C-alpha positions as CSV (number, residue, x, y, z in Angstrom):
1,M,45.9,128.5,-194.7
2,N,44.2,131.4,-193.0
3,E,43.0,131.4,-189.3
4,N,39.2,131.2,-190.3
5,V,39.7,128.1,-192.3
6,A,42.0,126.5,-189.5
7,S,39.6,127.3,-186.9
8,S,36.9,125.2,-188.7
9,L,39.2,122.1,-188.6
10,K,39.4,119.5,-186.1
11,S,43.1,119.5,-186.1
12,A,45.9,120.3,-188.5
13,D,47.4,116.8,-187.2
14,T,44.6,114.8,-189.0
15,E,44.7,116.5,-192.3
16,D,46.8,115.4,-195.1
17,W,48.6,117.9,-197.4
18,L,45.7,117.9,-200.0
19,D,43.1,118.3,-197.8
20,Y,44.9,121.0,-195.8
21,H,45.9,123.1,-198.6
22,V,43.2,122.4,-201.3
23,V,40.1,120.6,-200.1
24,R,39.5,122.2,-196.7
25,P,39.8,125.9,-197.9
26,F,37.4,125.1,-200.7
27,S,34.9,123.2,-198.4
28,Y,35.2,126.1,-196.0
29,L,33.7,128.4,-198.8
30,W,30.7,126.1,-199.1
31,A,30.4,125.9,-195.3
32,K,30.2,129.8,-195.1
33,F,27.7,129.8,-197.9
34,F,25.4,127.1,-196.2
35,A,25.7,129.1,-192.9
36,K,24.5,132.2,-194.7
37,L,21.4,130.1,-196.1
38,G,20.8,128.6,-192.8
39,V,21.4,125.1,-194.1
40,H,21.7,122.4,-191.5
41,P,24.9,120.3,-191.5
42,N,23.0,117.1,-191.9
43,A,21.3,118.5,-194.8
44,V,24.9,119.0,-196.4
45,T,25.7,115.6,-195.5
46,V,22.7,114.1,-197.2
47,M,23.5,116.2,-200.4
48,S,27.0,114.6,-200.3
49,M,25.3,111.1,-200.3
50,I,23.2,111.9,-203.0
51,I,25.9,113.5,-205.3
52,G,28.3,110.6,-204.6
53,A,25.7,107.9,-205.3
54,V,24.8,109.7,-208.6
55,S,28.2,109.4,-209.8
56,C,27.7,105.6,-210.3
57,I,25.6,106.4,-213.4
58,F,28.7,107.8,-215.2
59,F,31.1,105.2,-213.6
60,A,29.0,102.5,-215.5
61,H,30.4,103.8,-218.8
62,G,33.5,102.4,-220.3
63,S,36.2,105.0,-220.6
64,F,38.1,105.9,-223.9
65,H,39.1,102.4,-224.7
66,Y,35.7,101.1,-225.0
67,E,33.5,104.3,-225.6
68,G,35.8,106.9,-227.0
69,G,35.7,110.6,-226.1
70,H,32.2,110.1,-225.0
71,G,33.0,107.4,-222.5
72,L,36.0,109.5,-221.2
73,L,33.7,112.6,-220.7
74,F,31.4,110.4,-218.6
75,N,34.1,109.0,-216.5
76,I,35.6,112.4,-215.9
77,I,32.1,113.7,-215.0
78,A,31.9,110.7,-212.5
79,I,35.3,111.6,-211.1
80,L,34.1,115.3,-210.5
81,L,30.8,114.2,-209.0
82,L,32.6,112.1,-206.4
83,I,35.2,114.9,-205.7
84,W,32.1,117.3,-205.1
85,A,30.6,114.9,-202.8
86,D,33.9,114.5,-200.8
87,V,33.9,118.3,-200.5
88,F,30.2,118.5,-199.3
89,D,31.3,115.6,-196.9
90,C,34.2,118.0,-195.6
91,A,31.9,120.9,-195.6
92,D,29.3,119.4,-193.2
93,G,31.8,118.9,-190.5
94,Q,33.1,122.6,-191.0
95,L,29.8,123.9,-191.0
96,A,28.9,122.3,-187.7
97,R,31.8,123.6,-186.1
98,L,31.1,127.2,-187.4
99,T,27.5,127.2,-186.3
100,G,27.7,124.9,-183.4
101,K,25.0,122.6,-184.8
102,K,26.4,119.5,-183.9
103,S,24.2,116.4,-183.1
104,R,24.6,112.5,-182.5
105,L,22.8,111.9,-185.7
106,G,25.0,114.2,-187.8
107,R,28.1,112.1,-186.5
108,I,26.4,108.9,-187.5
109,L,25.5,110.1,-190.9
110,D,29.0,111.5,-191.6
111,G,30.4,108.1,-190.8
112,L,27.9,106.6,-193.4
113,A,28.4,109.0,-196.1
114,G,31.2,107.0,-197.8
115,F,29.4,103.8,-197.9
116,T,26.3,105.5,-199.7
117,W,28.9,106.4,-202.4
118,Y,30.6,103.2,-202.7
119,I,27.7,100.7,-202.6
120,P,26.2,102.0,-206.0
121,I,29.8,102.7,-207.4
122,Y,30.8,99.2,-207.0
123,A,27.5,97.8,-208.5
124,A,28.1,99.9,-211.3
125,L,31.5,98.7,-211.9
126,V,30.1,95.2,-211.9
127,Y,27.8,96.1,-214.5
128,R,30.5,97.9,-216.4
129,F,32.6,94.7,-216.5
130,Y,29.5,92.6,-217.8
131,I,29.4,95.2,-220.8
132,H,33.1,95.6,-221.3
133,H,35.7,93.1,-220.4
134,D,37.8,92.7,-223.5
135,I,41.0,93.9,-221.7
136,E,40.8,91.5,-218.8
137,F,39.6,88.6,-221.0
138,G,42.6,89.3,-223.3
139,W,45.0,89.2,-220.4
140,L,43.7,85.9,-219.2
141,G,43.1,84.4,-222.4
142,I,39.5,83.9,-222.2
143,V,37.2,83.4,-224.9
144,D,34.4,86.2,-224.9
145,T,31.3,84.0,-224.9
146,E,27.9,84.6,-223.0
147,T,28.8,81.9,-220.6
148,N,32.2,83.3,-219.8
149,T,31.0,86.6,-219.4
150,L,28.3,85.6,-216.8
151,I,31.0,83.4,-215.0
152,G,33.5,86.5,-215.1
153,T,30.7,88.9,-214.0
154,A,29.9,86.6,-211.0
155,V,33.6,86.5,-209.9
156,V,33.8,90.3,-210.4
157,F,30.7,90.6,-208.0
158,V,32.2,88.5,-205.4
159,L,35.5,90.8,-205.9
160,A,33.3,93.9,-205.3
161,L,31.7,92.4,-202.3
162,V,34.8,91.5,-200.7
163,S,36.3,94.9,-201.5
164,G,33.4,96.6,-200.1
165,I,33.9,94.7,-196.8
166,C,37.5,95.6,-196.8
167,L,36.7,99.2,-197.5
168,A,34.3,99.5,-194.8
169,G,36.8,98.1,-192.3
170,Q,39.7,100.4,-193.3
171,Q,37.4,103.5,-193.0
172,R,36.0,102.3,-189.7
173,L,39.5,102.0,-188.4
174,A,41.1,105.1,-190.0
175,D,38.3,107.2,-188.5
176,Y,38.8,105.8,-185.1
177,Y,42.3,106.4,-185.1
178,I,41.7,110.1,-186.0
179,Q,39.3,110.5,-183.2
180,A,41.7,108.8,-181.0
181,H,44.5,111.2,-181.7
182,L,42.0,114.1,-181.1
183,F,41.0,112.6,-177.9
184,F,44.5,113.0,-176.5
185,L,45.0,116.4,-178.2
186,K,41.7,118.2,-177.4
187,G,40.0,116.0,-174.8
188,E,36.6,114.6,-174.8
189,K,35.1,118.0,-176.2
190,G,37.4,118.2,-179.0
191,S,36.9,114.5,-180.2
192,E,34.1,112.2,-181.3
193,L,35.5,109.0,-179.9
194,D,32.5,107.1,-179.0
195,N,32.0,104.2,-176.6
196,S,30.1,101.3,-177.6
197,V,28.5,100.9,-173.9
198,K,27.5,104.5,-173.9
199,Q,26.0,104.3,-177.3
200,A,24.1,101.3,-176.5
201,E,22.7,103.0,-173.4
202,I,21.6,106.0,-175.6
203,H,19.8,103.7,-177.9
204,K,18.1,101.9,-174.9
205,Q,16.8,105.3,-173.6
206,M,15.4,106.4,-176.9
207,G,11.6,106.5,-176.4
208,K,8.8,106.4,-178.8
209,E,9.1,110.1,-179.6
210,T,12.3,109.2,-181.3
211,S,11.9,108.7,-184.9
212,W,12.5,105.1,-186.0
213,F,15.0,106.3,-188.5
214,E,17.2,107.7,-185.8
215,R,16.6,104.6,-183.6
216,L,17.8,102.4,-186.5
217,F,21.0,104.5,-187.2
218,Q,21.7,104.5,-183.4
219,R,21.5,100.7,-183.2
220,N,23.8,100.2,-186.3
221,Y,26.2,102.8,-184.7
222,V,26.5,100.7,-181.7
223,S,27.6,97.7,-183.9
224,Y,30.0,100.2,-185.6
225,T,31.7,101.3,-182.4
226,K,31.8,97.7,-181.1
227,L,33.8,96.7,-184.3
228,Q,36.1,99.6,-183.7
229,E,36.9,98.5,-180.3
230,R,37.4,94.8,-181.0
231,R,40.0,95.7,-183.6
232,T,42.0,98.1,-181.0
233,P,42.2,95.9,-177.8
234,C,45.6,97.7,-176.7
235,F,44.3,101.1,-177.2
236,Q,41.0,100.0,-175.0
237,T,43.4,98.8,-172.2
238,L,45.3,102.3,-172.4
239,V,42.0,104.2,-172.3
240,T,40.7,102.2,-169.4
241,M,44.0,102.4,-167.4
242,L,43.8,106.3,-167.9
243,N,40.2,106.5,-166.9
244,N,40.7,104.4,-163.8
245,K,43.7,106.6,-163.0
246,Y,42.4,110.1,-163.7
247,G,38.8,109.8,-164.0
248,T,38.2,112.0,-167.2
249,A,40.1,112.9,-170.4
250,D,40.6,116.4,-169.2
251,Q,42.4,115.3,-166.3
252,I,45.2,113.3,-168.2
253,P,48.6,115.1,-167.5
254,Q,49.8,117.1,-170.4
255,E,53.0,114.9,-170.6
256,I,51.1,111.7,-171.4
257,R,49.0,113.5,-174.1
258,D,52.3,114.8,-175.6
259,D,53.7,111.2,-175.6
260,F,50.6,109.9,-177.3
261,R,50.7,112.6,-179.8
262,R,54.3,112.0,-180.7
263,R,53.8,108.2,-181.2
264,S,50.5,108.6,-183.1
265,L,51.6,111.3,-185.6
266,P,53.7,109.0,-187.6
267,V,51.0,106.5,-187.8
268,L,48.4,109.1,-189.0
269,K,50.6,109.6,-192.1
270,Y,49.7,106.0,-193.1
271,N,46.4,106.2,-191.6
272,G,45.7,109.0,-194.2
273,L,46.0,106.7,-197.1
274,M,43.1,104.8,-195.8
275,T,40.8,108.0,-196.3
276,F,39.4,109.5,-199.4
277,N,42.1,111.1,-201.3
278,F,44.3,108.1,-201.9
279,R,41.5,105.6,-202.2
280,S,39.9,107.6,-204.9
281,S,43.1,108.2,-206.8
282,Y,43.4,104.6,-207.6
283,L,39.7,104.2,-208.2
284,F,39.9,107.0,-210.9
285,L,43.0,105.8,-212.3
286,F,41.9,102.3,-212.9
287,C,38.4,103.6,-214.3
288,L,40.2,105.9,-216.8
289,L,42.5,103.1,-217.9
290,D,39.2,100.9,-218.5
291,V,40.3,98.2,-215.9
292,P,38.1,99.0,-212.8
293,V,38.5,95.4,-211.6
294,L,41.9,96.3,-210.5
295,A,40.5,98.8,-208.1
296,F,38.8,95.7,-206.4
297,L,42.0,93.8,-206.3
298,F,44.2,96.7,-205.1
299,E,41.6,97.4,-202.3
300,I,41.6,93.7,-201.2
301,I,45.4,93.1,-201.3
302,A,47.4,96.3,-201.1
303,M,44.8,98.3,-198.9
304,S,44.2,95.4,-196.5
305,L,48.0,95.1,-195.9
306,L,48.1,98.7,-195.1
307,Q,45.2,98.4,-192.8
308,C,47.2,95.7,-191.1
309,Y,50.3,97.6,-190.8
310,V,48.6,100.7,-189.5
311,N,46.7,98.7,-186.8
312,R,49.8,96.9,-185.6
313,R,51.9,100.2,-185.4
314,H,49.1,101.9,-183.3
315,E,48.5,98.8,-181.1
316,K,52.1,98.3,-180.5
317,F,52.8,101.8,-179.1
318,C,49.6,101.7,-177.0
319,R,50.8,98.3,-175.3
320,Q,54.2,99.9,-174.8
321,M,52.5,103.0,-173.0
322,V,50.5,100.6,-170.9
323,E,53.6,98.4,-170.1
324,N,55.7,101.5,-169.2
325,G,52.8,102.4,-166.8
326,L,52.2,105.6,-168.8
């Protein structure tokens, strides 16, 4: 990776191999293009949301088993659109760092981008099951009647809902651990590690001159940060101890920063599996195989176990640092 691309990244520590060597260099070209046109990073985020959401139209179609080559083509288009959305989701942050156009709203929008993709996609997959379910019914020995189809679709709807809740929690935690790592690596200015108390104060100080749209997003962001903090009590204790002892992040001794980075890096490898690349890979696979309902089950079972593992490992080393007195 050349120096220009590397300078547009938060840190090489927080990028997986595919992002670092493929996605980020490509999204950097888009960031440079948008910078020349004077496009704001928030506009790129919105474009990412729209492109990702539009992919649901194509995900609603069965793949080769049900709709032949036509269906396979539609699923490939859906995959390409979602990858395009992810590239723009990467480009917005790189553009913000290149141009210095960072904003609180941009941070909030960036965190919401993935949700705007997956909500319509999951809804489309539920509809897809209603239309195409011969494979699943065949596995379970269910007779394909209208009543069974409605019951099966209702079950899949519940699976999609639970899967979406699991996905939200996983993305929320994955993002938080990335920002926590950057907090110790680069300090407050190099991280977007937000505090719910501070975010609540920002929301309280928003006057009538602030748009209702931004006030609504800020209020939701307060809840978002609270959920992150509730899941990470040992990390919160560690940060509080450091604040009490050193005042600001920039005053934390380098040996403590290095110790946190050493402990955090192995966890980040597993944490990366909760981000887009791995998550999209099994979604794409199951859609191409015409059994997208397995994506919901994989999300609920396998990814939830992964989330618990990452959370426990991160909390464990934070607790050890606290017990060792830093």
